[in-house]
All heavy atoms as a GROMACS GRO file, in nm:
protein
  532
    1MET      N    1   1.291  -0.196  -0.263
    1MET     CA    2   1.213  -0.123  -0.164
    1MET      C    3   1.301  -0.025  -0.087
    1MET      O    4   1.258   0.085  -0.057
    1MET     CB    5   1.144  -0.221  -0.070
    1MET     CG    6   1.060  -0.154   0.034
    1MET     SD    7   0.919  -0.060  -0.026
    1MET     CE    8   0.796  -0.187  -0.030
    2GLU      N    9   1.422  -0.068  -0.058
    2GLU     CA   10   1.513   0.020   0.016
    2GLU      C   11   1.538   0.150  -0.060
    2GLU      O   12   1.537   0.258  -0.001
    2GLU     CB   13   1.644  -0.053   0.041
    2GLU     CG   14   1.738   0.017   0.134
    2GLU     CD   15   1.862  -0.066   0.160
    2GLU    OE1   16   1.850  -0.189   0.176
    2GLU    OE2   17   1.972  -0.006   0.162
    3GLU      N   18   1.558   0.142  -0.190
    3GLU     CA   19   1.582   0.261  -0.271
    3GLU      C   20   1.461   0.353  -0.270
    3GLU      O   21   1.475   0.476  -0.263
    3GLU     CB   22   1.616   0.222  -0.415
    3GLU     CG   23   1.752   0.162  -0.432
    3GLU     CD   24   1.780   0.126  -0.577
    3GLU    OE1   25   1.739   0.202  -0.667
    3GLU    OE2   26   1.841   0.021  -0.601
    4VAL      N   27   1.343   0.296  -0.279
    4VAL     CA   28   1.220   0.375  -0.280
    4VAL      C   29   1.201   0.447  -0.147
    4VAL      O   30   1.169   0.566  -0.143
    4VAL     CB   31   1.098   0.285  -0.311
    4VAL    CG1   32   0.968   0.359  -0.294
    4VAL    CG2   33   1.109   0.228  -0.451
    5VAL      N   34   1.221   0.376  -0.037
    5VAL     CA   35   1.205   0.437   0.095
    5VAL      C   36   1.308   0.548   0.114
    5VAL      O   37   1.276   0.657   0.164
    5VAL     CB   38   1.215   0.330   0.206
    5VAL    CG1   39   1.223   0.394   0.343
    5VAL    CG2   40   1.097   0.235   0.198
    6ARG      N   41   1.431   0.523   0.075
    6ARG     CA   42   1.536   0.625   0.087
    6ARG      C   43   1.500   0.749   0.007
    6ARG      O   44   1.512   0.862   0.056
    6ARG     CB   45   1.670   0.568   0.041
    6ARG     CG   46   1.786   0.662   0.068
    6ARG     CD   47   1.921   0.601   0.033
    6ARG     NE   48   1.954   0.494   0.126
    6ARG     CZ   49   1.953   0.363   0.095
    6ARG    NH1   50   1.923   0.324  -0.028
    6ARG    NH2   51   1.984   0.273   0.186
    7ALA      N   52   1.453   0.730  -0.116
    7ALA     CA   53   1.414   0.843  -0.200
    7ALA      C   54   1.298   0.920  -0.137
    7ALA      O   55   1.299   1.045  -0.134
    7ALA     CB   56   1.375   0.794  -0.340
    8LYS      N   57   1.202   0.850  -0.083
    8LYS     CA   58   1.084   0.914  -0.022
    8LYS      C   59   1.126   1.008   0.091
    8LYS      O   60   1.076   1.121   0.099
    8LYS     CB   61   0.991   0.806   0.032
    8LYS     CG   62   0.869   0.858   0.104
    8LYS     CD   63   0.781   0.742   0.149
    8LYS     CE   64   0.656   0.791   0.219
    8LYS     NZ   65   0.565   0.679   0.250
    9PHE      N   66   1.217   0.965   0.176
    9PHE     CA   67   1.252   1.044   0.293
    9PHE      C   68   1.366   1.143   0.269
    9PHE      O   69   1.385   1.234   0.349
    9PHE     CB   70   1.283   0.951   0.411
    9PHE     CG   71   1.158   0.884   0.463
    9PHE    CD1   72   1.124   0.757   0.422
    9PHE    CD2   73   1.074   0.951   0.551
    9PHE    CE1   74   1.009   0.695   0.468
    9PHE    CE2   75   0.958   0.891   0.597
    9PHE     CZ   76   0.925   0.763   0.556
   10THR      N   77   1.440   1.128   0.160
   10THR     CA   78   1.543   1.228   0.130
   10THR      C   79   1.488   1.339   0.041
   10THR      O   80   1.545   1.448   0.038
   10THR     CB   81   1.666   1.164   0.061
   10THR    OG1   82   1.625   1.096  -0.058
   10THR    CG2   83   1.737   1.069   0.155
   11GLN      N   84   1.378   1.315  -0.027
   11GLN     CA   85   1.322   1.415  -0.118
   11GLN      C   86   1.210   1.497  -0.055
   11GLN      O   87   1.160   1.591  -0.118
   11GLN     CB   88   1.271   1.347  -0.245
   11GLN     CG   89   1.381   1.283  -0.325
   11GLN     CD   90   1.329   1.205  -0.444
   11GLN    OE1   91   1.220   1.229  -0.492
   11GLN    NE2   92   1.409   1.111  -0.492
   12ASN      N   93   1.170   1.464   0.066
   12ASN     CA   94   1.060   1.535   0.130
   12ASN      C   95   1.101   1.569   0.274
   12ASN      O   96   1.107   1.481   0.360
   12ASN     CB   97   0.934   1.449   0.128
   12ASN     CG   98   0.813   1.521   0.181
   12ASN    OD1   99   0.817   1.580   0.288
   12ASN    ND2  100   0.704   1.515   0.106
   13GLU      N  101   1.130   1.695   0.297
   13GLU     CA  102   1.180   1.739   0.428
   13GLU      C  103   1.080   1.715   0.540
   13GLU      O  104   1.118   1.684   0.654
   13GLU     CB  105   1.221   1.886   0.424
   13GLU     CG  106   1.348   1.912   0.344
   13GLU     CD  107   1.470   1.842   0.402
   13GLU    OE1  108   1.487   1.842   0.525
   13GLU    OE2  109   1.550   1.787   0.324
   14ASP      N  110   0.951   1.728   0.511
   14ASP     CA  111   0.849   1.704   0.615
   14ASP      C  112   0.848   1.558   0.658
   14ASP      O  113   0.842   1.527   0.776
   14ASP     CB  114   0.710   1.745   0.566
   14ASP     CG  115   0.696   1.895   0.547
   14ASP    OD1  116   0.771   1.971   0.612
   14ASP    OD2  117   0.609   1.936   0.467
   15LEU      N  118   0.854   1.467   0.560
   15LEU     CA  119   0.858   1.325   0.592
   15LEU      C  120   0.987   1.288   0.663
   15LEU      O  121   0.987   1.207   0.756
   15LEU     CB  122   0.839   1.240   0.466
   15LEU     CG  123   0.702   1.246   0.401
   15LEU    CD1  124   0.699   1.162   0.274
   15LEU    CD2  125   0.594   1.200   0.499
   16LYS      N  126   1.096   1.349   0.620
   16LYS     CA  127   1.225   1.324   0.685
   16LYS      C  128   1.218   1.363   0.832
   16LYS      O  129   1.261   1.287   0.920
   16LYS     CB  130   1.335   1.404   0.615
   16LYS     CG  131   1.472   1.392   0.678
   16LYS     CD  132   1.572   1.477   0.601
   16LYS     CE  133   1.710   1.473   0.664
   16LYS     NZ  134   1.807   1.552   0.588
   17ALA      N  135   1.160   1.479   0.861
   17ALA     CA  136   1.148   1.525   0.999
   17ALA      C  137   1.061   1.430   1.081
   17ALA      O  138   1.091   1.401   1.198
   17ALA     CB  139   1.091   1.667   1.002
   18LEU      N  140   0.953   1.381   1.022
   18LEU     CA  141   0.866   1.286   1.092
   18LEU      C  142   0.940   1.156   1.125
   18LEU      O  143   0.927   1.103   1.235
   18LEU     CB  144   0.742   1.256   1.009
   18LEU     CG  145   0.637   1.367   1.002
   18LEU    CD1  146   0.530   1.332   0.899
   18LEU    CD2  147   0.576   1.391   1.138
   19LEU      N  148   1.016   1.107   1.029
   19LEU     CA  149   1.091   0.983   1.052
   19LEU      C  150   1.195   1.004   1.161
   19LEU      O  151   1.207   0.922   1.253
   19LEU     CB  152   1.157   0.935   0.923
   19LEU     CG  153   1.235   0.804   0.933
   19LEU    CD1  154   1.146   0.689   0.978
   19LEU    CD2  155   1.300   0.771   0.798
   20LEU      N  156   1.268   1.113   1.155
   20LEU     CA  157   1.370   1.141   1.257
   20LEU      C  158   1.307   1.162   1.395
   20LEU      O  159   1.368   1.129   1.496
   20LEU     CB  160   1.454   1.261   1.216
   20LEU     CG  161   1.547   1.238   1.098
   20LEU    CD1  162   1.611   1.369   1.053
   20LEU    CD2  163   1.652   1.134   1.130
   21ALA      N  164   1.186   1.212   1.398
   21ALA     CA  165   1.117   1.236   1.525
   21ALA      C  166   1.080   1.106   1.597
   21ALA      O  167   1.046   1.110   1.714
   21ALA     CB  168   0.992   1.320   1.501
   22THR      N  169   1.091   0.994   1.528
   22THR     CA  170   1.061   0.867   1.593
   22THR      C  171   1.173   0.824   1.688
   22THR      O  172   1.158   0.726   1.762
   22THR     CB  173   1.037   0.754   1.489
   22THR    OG1  174   1.155   0.733   1.413
   22THR    CG2  175   0.919   0.787   1.398
   23GLY      N  176   1.283   0.899   1.686
   23GLY     CA  177   1.393   0.871   1.778
   23GLY      C  178   1.450   0.732   1.762
   23GLY      O  179   1.486   0.691   1.652
   24ASP      N  180   1.456   0.658   1.872
   24ASP     CA  181   1.508   0.522   1.870
   24ASP      C  182   1.397   0.418   1.876
   24ASP      O  183   1.424   0.301   1.904
   24ASP     CB  184   1.604   0.501   1.987
   24ASP     CG  185   1.731   0.582   1.972
   24ASP    OD1  186   1.777   0.599   1.857
   24ASP    OD2  187   1.785   0.629   2.073
   25SER      N  188   1.275   0.460   1.851
   25SER     CA  189   1.162   0.366   1.856
   25SER      C  190   1.178   0.256   1.751
   25SER      O  191   1.229   0.280   1.642
   25SER     CB  192   1.031   0.438   1.828
   25SER     OG  193   1.004   0.534   1.926
   26VAL      N  194   1.134   0.138   1.787
   26VAL     CA  195   1.128   0.028   1.691
   26VAL      C  196   1.011   0.055   1.599
   26VAL      O  197   0.898   0.079   1.646
   26VAL     CB  198   1.112  -0.108   1.762
   26VAL    CG1  199   1.092  -0.219   1.661
   26VAL    CG2  200   1.232  -0.136   1.851
   27LEU      N  201   1.035   0.056   1.469
   27LEU     CA  202   0.930   0.083   1.372
   27LEU      C  203   0.879  -0.049   1.316
   27LEU      O  204   0.957  -0.137   1.281
   27LEU     CB  205   0.983   0.172   1.260
   27LEU     CG  206   1.039   0.306   1.308
   27LEU    CD1  207   1.091   0.386   1.189
   27LEU    CD2  208   0.935   0.385   1.384
   28GLU      N  209   0.748  -0.058   1.309
   28GLU     CA  210   0.685  -0.182   1.268
   28GLU      C  211   0.574  -0.152   1.170
   28GLU      O  212   0.491  -0.064   1.195
   28GLU     CB  213   0.628  -0.251   1.392
   28GLU     CG  214   0.576  -0.388   1.370
   28GLU     CD  215   0.536  -0.451   1.502
   28GLU    OE1  216   0.625  -0.508   1.570
   28GLU    OE2  217   0.418  -0.441   1.537
   29GLU      N  218   0.572  -0.220   1.059
   29GLU     CA  219   0.467  -0.209   0.959
   29GLU      C  220   0.355  -0.303   1.002
   29GLU      O  221   0.355  -0.422   0.970
   29GLU     CB  222   0.520  -0.245   0.821
   29GLU     CG  223   0.419  -0.282   0.716
   29GLU     CD  224   0.313  -0.177   0.690
   29GLU    OE1  225   0.337  -0.058   0.708
   29GLU    OE2  226   0.203  -0.216   0.650
   30GLY      N  227   0.262  -0.252   1.081
   30GLY     CA  228   0.149  -0.334   1.125
   30GLY      C  229   0.043  -0.340   1.018
   30GLY      O  230   0.018  -0.241   0.948
   31ASN      N  231  -0.019  -0.455   1.001
   31ASN     CA  232  -0.124  -0.468   0.901
   31ASN      C  233  -0.225  -0.574   0.941
   31ASN      O  234  -0.198  -0.657   1.029
   31ASN     CB  235  -0.062  -0.499   0.763
   31ASN     CG  236   0.000  -0.635   0.757
   31ASN    OD1  237  -0.069  -0.736   0.749
   31ASN    ND2  238   0.132  -0.641   0.764
   32THR      N  239  -0.339  -0.569   0.875
   32THR     CA  240  -0.445  -0.666   0.901
   32THR      C  241  -0.469  -0.756   0.780
   32THR      O  242  -0.563  -0.834   0.779
   32THR     CB  243  -0.577  -0.595   0.936
   32THR    OG1  244  -0.611  -0.507   0.828
   32THR    CG2  245  -0.563  -0.514   1.064
   33TRP      N  246  -0.387  -0.745   0.678
   33TRP     CA  247  -0.406  -0.824   0.556
   33TRP      C  248  -0.305  -0.938   0.544
   33TRP      O  249  -0.279  -0.989   0.438
   33TRP     CB  250  -0.405  -0.735   0.431
   33TRP     CG  251  -0.288  -0.642   0.423
   33TRP    CD1  252  -0.166  -0.665   0.365
   33TRP    CD2  253  -0.281  -0.509   0.475
   33TRP    NE1  254  -0.084  -0.557   0.379
   33TRP    CE2  255  -0.153  -0.458   0.446
   33TRP    CE3  256  -0.371  -0.428   0.544
   33TRP    CZ2  257  -0.113  -0.331   0.483
   33TRP    CZ3  258  -0.330  -0.301   0.581
   33TRP    CH2  259  -0.203  -0.254   0.550
   34HIS      N  260  -0.248  -0.977   0.657
   34HIS     CA  261  -0.164  -1.097   0.668
   34HIS      C  262  -0.033  -1.090   0.589
   34HIS      O  263   0.019  -1.192   0.546
   34HIS     CB  264  -0.242  -1.223   0.628
   34HIS     CG  265  -0.378  -1.229   0.689
   34HIS    ND1  266  -0.398  -1.242   0.824
   34HIS    CD2  267  -0.501  -1.221   0.633
   34HIS    CE1  268  -0.528  -1.243   0.849
   34HIS    NE2  269  -0.593  -1.230   0.735
   35ASP      N  270   0.019  -0.969   0.572
   35ASP     CA  271   0.149  -0.953   0.506
   35ASP      C  272   0.258  -0.973   0.612
   35ASP      O  273   0.290  -0.881   0.688
   35ASP     CB  274   0.160  -0.815   0.443
   35ASP     CG  275   0.295  -0.791   0.378
   35ASP    OD1  276   0.382  -0.880   0.383
   35ASP    OD2  277   0.314  -0.682   0.323
   36ILE      N  278   0.312  -1.092   0.617
   36ILE     CA  279   0.413  -1.121   0.718
   36ILE      C  280   0.555  -1.110   0.663
   36ILE      O  281   0.650  -1.139   0.733
   36ILE     CB  282   0.391  -1.259   0.784
   36ILE    CG1  283   0.396  -1.370   0.681
   36ILE    CG2  284   0.260  -1.259   0.861
   36ILE    CD1  285   0.398  -1.509   0.741
   37PHE      N  286   0.569  -1.065   0.539
   37PHE     CA  287   0.703  -1.039   0.486
   37PHE      C  288   0.741  -0.894   0.514
   37PHE      O  289   0.841  -0.867   0.580
   37PHE     CB  290   0.712  -1.068   0.336
   37PHE     CG  291   0.850  -1.042   0.281
   37PHE    CD1  292   0.950  -1.134   0.298
   37PHE    CD2  293   0.880  -0.922   0.216
   37PHE    CE1  294   1.080  -1.110   0.251
   37PHE    CE2  295   1.008  -0.896   0.169
   37PHE     CZ  296   1.108  -0.990   0.186
   38TRP      N  297   0.662  -0.798   0.463
   38TRP     CA  298   0.696  -0.657   0.480
   38TRP      C  299   0.661  -0.606   0.618
   38TRP      O  300   0.718  -0.509   0.665
   38TRP     CB  301   0.625  -0.572   0.374
   38TRP     CG  302   0.681  -0.594   0.239
   38TRP    CD1  303   0.619  -0.657   0.134
   38TRP    CD2  304   0.811  -0.559   0.192
   38TRP    NE1  305   0.704  -0.660   0.026
   38TRP    CE2  306   0.822  -0.602   0.058
   38TRP    CE3  307   0.919  -0.496   0.250
   38TRP    CZ2  308   0.937  -0.582  -0.017
   38TRP    CZ3  309   1.034  -0.477   0.174
   38TRP    CH2  310   1.042  -0.519   0.042
   39GLY      N  311   0.565  -0.669   0.684
   39GLY     CA  312   0.521  -0.617   0.812
   39GLY      C  313   0.493  -0.725   0.915
   39GLY      O  314   0.546  -0.835   0.909
   40VAL      N  315   0.406  -0.687   1.008
   40VAL     CA  316   0.365  -0.776   1.117
   40VAL      C  317   0.213  -0.775   1.119
   40VAL      O  318   0.150  -0.669   1.125
   40VAL     CB  319   0.421  -0.726   1.252
   40VAL    CG1  320   0.368  -0.810   1.367
   40VAL    CG2  321   0.572  -0.726   1.250
   41GLU      N  322   0.153  -0.892   1.116
   41GLU     CA  323   0.008  -0.904   1.121
   41GLU      C  324  -0.036  -0.867   1.263
   41GLU      O  325   0.014  -0.923   1.360
   41GLU     CB  326  -0.033  -1.047   1.085
   41GLU     CG  327  -0.172  -1.060   1.028
   41GLU     CD  328  -0.279  -1.061   1.136
   41GLU    OE1  329  -0.255  -1.112   1.245
   41GLU    OE2  330  -0.388  -1.010   1.109
   42THR      N  331  -0.124  -0.769   1.274
   42THR     CA  332  -0.155  -0.712   1.406
   42THR      C  333  -0.227  -0.810   1.500
   42THR      O  334  -0.211  -0.800   1.621
   42THR     CB  335  -0.240  -0.584   1.391
   42THR    OG1  336  -0.356  -0.613   1.313
   42THR    CG2  337  -0.160  -0.474   1.326
   43ARG      N  338  -0.302  -0.902   1.446
   43ARG     CA  339  -0.374  -0.996   1.533
   43ARG      C  340  -0.282  -1.102   1.590
   43ARG      O  341  -0.284  -1.131   1.709
   43ARG     CB  342  -0.490  -1.061   1.456
   43ARG     CG  343  -0.581  -1.146   1.542
   43ARG     CD  344  -0.694  -1.208   1.462
   43ARG     NE  345  -0.650  -1.285   1.347
   43ARG     CZ  346  -0.598  -1.408   1.353
   43ARG    NH1  347  -0.583  -1.469   1.467
   43ARG    NH2  348  -0.562  -1.470   1.242
   44THR      N  349  -0.198  -1.160   1.504
   44THR     CA  350  -0.111  -1.270   1.548
   44THR      C  351   0.025  -1.222   1.598
   44THR      O  352   0.097  -1.297   1.663
   44THR     CB  353  -0.085  -1.368   1.432
   44THR    OG1  354  -0.014  -1.300   1.328
   44THR    CG2  355  -0.216  -1.426   1.379
   45ARG      N  356   0.060  -1.096   1.564
   45ARG     CA  357   0.190  -1.038   1.599
   45ARG      C  358   0.306  -1.113   1.532
   45ARG      O  359   0.419  -1.108   1.578
   45ARG     CB  360   0.213  -1.034   1.751
   45ARG     CG  361   0.105  -0.964   1.829
   45ARG     CD  362   0.086  -0.818   1.795
   45ARG     NE  363   0.210  -0.745   1.807
   45ARG     CZ  364   0.242  -0.641   1.730
   45ARG    NH1  365   0.160  -0.597   1.639
   45ARG    NH2  366   0.358  -0.582   1.744
   46LYS      N  367   0.277  -1.181   1.421
   46LYS     CA  368   0.381  -1.254   1.348
   46LYS      C  369   0.418  -1.177   1.222
   46LYS      O  370   0.332  -1.118   1.157
   46LYS     CB  371   0.334  -1.394   1.312
   46LYS     CG  372   0.316  -1.482   1.433
   46LYS     CD  373   0.275  -1.621   1.394
   46LYS     CE  374   0.258  -1.705   1.520
   46LYS     NZ  375   0.218  -1.840   1.489
   47GLY      N  376   0.545  -1.181   1.188
   47GLY     CA  377   0.589  -1.118   1.065
   47GLY      C  378   0.737  -1.085   1.070
   47GLY      O  379   0.797  -1.075   1.178
   48GLU      N  380   0.796  -1.068   0.952
   48GLU     CA  381   0.938  -1.040   0.941
   48GLU      C  382   0.971  -0.892   0.946
   48GLU      O  383   1.086  -0.854   0.967
   48GLU     CB  384   0.993  -1.104   0.813
   48GLU     CG  385   0.979  -1.255   0.814
   48GLU     CD  386   1.030  -1.320   0.687
   48GLU    OE1  387   1.123  -1.265   0.624
   48GLU    OE2  388   0.975  -1.425   0.650
   49ASN      N  389   0.873  -0.806   0.920
   49ASN     CA  390   0.888  -0.661   0.934
   49ASN      C  391   1.002  -0.602   0.850
   49ASN      O  392   1.075  -0.515   0.895
   49ASN     CB  393   0.906  -0.623   1.081
   49ASN     CG  394   0.883  -0.475   1.104
   49ASN    OD1  395   0.801  -0.413   1.039
   49ASN    ND2  396   0.957  -0.418   1.198
   50HIS      N  397   1.015  -0.646   0.727
   50HIS     CA  398   1.122  -0.594   0.642
   50HIS      C  399   1.107  -0.444   0.617
   50HIS      O  400   1.208  -0.372   0.616
   50HIS     CB  401   1.128  -0.670   0.508
   50HIS     CG  402   1.182  -0.807   0.523
   50HIS    ND1  403   1.317  -0.833   0.530
   50HIS    CD2  404   1.120  -0.928   0.534
   50HIS    CE1  405   1.337  -0.962   0.544
   50HIS    NE2  406   1.218  -1.022   0.547
   51LEU      N  407   0.985  -0.395   0.601
   51LEU     CA  408   0.966  -0.251   0.579
   51LEU      C  409   1.007  -0.172   0.703
   51LEU      O  410   1.074  -0.070   0.693
   51LEU     CB  411   0.822  -0.219   0.540
   51LEU     CG  412   0.793  -0.072   0.511
   51LEU    CD1  413   0.887  -0.014   0.407
   51LEU    CD2  414   0.648  -0.056   0.468
   52GLY      N  415   0.970  -0.219   0.819
   52GLY     CA  416   1.011  -0.152   0.942
   52GLY      C  417   1.162  -0.146   0.956
   52GLY      O  418   1.220  -0.044   0.996
   53ARG      N  419   1.227  -0.254   0.920
   53ARG     CA  420   1.374  -0.259   0.928
   53ARG      C  421   1.438  -0.160   0.832
   53ARG      O  422   1.536  -0.093   0.864
   53ARG     CB  423   1.424  -0.399   0.897
   53ARG     CG  424   1.387  -0.500   1.002
   53ARG     CD  425   1.432  -0.637   0.961
   53ARG     NE  426   1.374  -0.739   1.045
   53ARG     CZ  427   1.416  -0.864   1.047
   53ARG    NH1  428   1.516  -0.902   0.971
   53ARG    NH2  429   1.357  -0.951   1.126
   54ILE      N  430   1.381  -0.150   0.711
   54ILE     CA  431   1.432  -0.055   0.613
   54ILE      C  432   1.413   0.088   0.664
   54ILE      O  433   1.504   0.171   0.653
   54ILE     CB  434   1.364  -0.074   0.476
   54ILE    CG1  435   1.409  -0.207   0.414
   54ILE    CG2  436   1.392   0.043   0.383
   54ILE    CD1  437   1.330  -0.249   0.291
   55LEU      N  438   1.297   0.117   0.720
   55LEU     CA  439   1.272   0.250   0.774
   55LEU      C  440   1.373   0.285   0.884
   55LEU      O  441   1.425   0.397   0.887
   55LEU     CB  442   1.130   0.259   0.830
   55LEU     CG  443   1.019   0.267   0.725
   55LEU    CD1  444   0.884   0.239   0.790
   55LEU    CD2  445   1.020   0.401   0.656
   56MET      N  446   1.402   0.191   0.970
   56MET     CA  447   1.499   0.217   1.077
   56MET      C  448   1.640   0.236   1.021
   56MET      O  449   1.716   0.321   1.070
   56MET     CB  450   1.495   0.105   1.181
   56MET     CG  451   1.367   0.106   1.262
   56MET     SD  452   1.360  -0.018   1.393
   56MET     CE  453   1.330  -0.168   1.299
   57GLN      N  454   1.674   0.163   0.916
   57GLN     CA  455   1.805   0.179   0.852
   57GLN      C  456   1.817   0.316   0.787
   57GLN      O  457   1.918   0.385   0.804
   57GLN     CB  458   1.825   0.070   0.747
   57GLN     CG  459   1.955   0.083   0.671
   57GLN     CD  460   1.968  -0.024   0.562
   57GLN    OE1  461   1.911  -0.132   0.572
   57GLN    NE2  462   2.042   0.008   0.459
   58VAL      N  463   1.713   0.357   0.714
   58VAL     CA  464   1.715   0.488   0.650
   58VAL      C  465   1.718   0.599   0.755
   58VAL      O  466   1.789   0.698   0.740
   58VAL     CB  467   1.595   0.504   0.553
   58VAL    CG1  468   1.581   0.647   0.505
   58VAL    CG2  469   1.610   0.408   0.435
   59ARG      N  470   1.644   0.582   0.863
   59ARG     CA  471   1.646   0.680   0.972
   59ARG      C  472   1.789   0.697   1.025
   59ARG      O  473   1.835   0.809   1.047
   59ARG     CB  474   1.553   0.633   1.083
   59ARG     CG  475   1.552   0.724   1.205
   59ARG     CD  476   1.459   0.674   1.311
   59ARG     NE  477   1.503   0.546   1.366
   59ARG     CZ  478   1.429   0.469   1.445
   59ARG    NH1  479   1.306   0.505   1.478
   59ARG    NH2  480   1.477   0.356   1.491
   60GLU      N  481   1.859   0.587   1.042
   60GLU     CA  482   1.997   0.593   1.092
   60GLU      C  483   2.086   0.665   0.991
   60GLU      O  484   2.174   0.745   1.029
   60GLU     CB  485   2.050   0.453   1.120
   60GLU     CG  486   2.180   0.450   1.195
   60GLU     CD  487   2.174   0.522   1.330
   60GLU    OE1  488   2.070   0.513   1.399
   60GLU    OE2  489   2.273   0.587   1.365
   61GLU      N  490   2.068   0.639   0.863
   61GLU     CA  491   2.146   0.709   0.759
   61GLU      C  492   2.120   0.858   0.764
   61GLU      O  493   2.213   0.938   0.751
   61GLU     CB  494   2.109   0.654   0.621
   61GLU     CG  495   2.155   0.512   0.596
   61GLU     CD  496   2.100   0.453   0.467
   61GLU    OE1  497   2.038   0.529   0.387
   61GLU    OE2  498   2.116   0.333   0.447
   62LEU      N  499   1.994   0.897   0.780
   62LEU     CA  500   1.959   1.039   0.783
   62LEU      C  501   2.021   1.107   0.904
   62LEU      O  502   2.061   1.224   0.895
   62LEU     CB  503   1.807   1.056   0.785
   62LEU     CG  504   1.734   1.012   0.658
   62LEU    CD1  505   1.583   1.017   0.678
   62LEU    CD2  506   1.775   1.098   0.539
   63ARG      N  507   2.028   1.039   1.014
   63ARG     CA  508   2.092   1.095   1.134
   63ARG      C  509   2.239   1.123   1.110
   63ARG      O  510   2.296   1.216   1.166
   63ARG     CB  511   2.082   0.996   1.250
   63ARG     CG  512   1.952   0.992   1.316
   63ARG     CD  513   1.965   0.901   1.436
   63ARG     NE  514   1.836   0.877   1.494
   63ARG     CZ  515   1.802   0.765   1.558
   63ARG    NH1  516   1.890   0.668   1.570
   63ARG    NH2  517   1.683   0.752   1.608
   64SER      N  518   2.302   1.040   1.030
   64SER     CA  519   2.446   1.049   1.007
   64SER      C  520   2.482   1.162   0.910
   64SER      O  521   2.600   1.196   0.897
   64SER     CB  522   2.499   0.917   0.952
   64SER     OG  523   2.476   0.814   1.045
   65GLU      N  524   2.383   1.216   0.841
   65GLU     CA  525   2.413   1.322   0.743
   65GLU      C  526   2.452   1.451   0.809
   65GLU      O  527   2.410   1.488   0.913
   65GLU     CB  528   2.290   1.347   0.655
   65GLU     CG  529   2.261   1.234   0.561
   65GLU     CD  530   2.140   1.264   0.473
   65GLU    OE1  531   2.066   1.359   0.499
   65GLU    OE2  532   2.121   1.189   0.378
   0.00000   0.00000   0.00000
């Protein structure tokens, strides 16, 4: 997933700009389908948020370029 997210934001300048525009915000993959691995279930607020963490990592890499 990390490779896919990195490719998505390095190959599309518009998406890259949107991700960088999030600044230092905590990014969270909110969902209503109970995916507590990649995101956070919006009703219970439970989840590991792996996708959000990957997005924040890639954002930091893009800043360093």
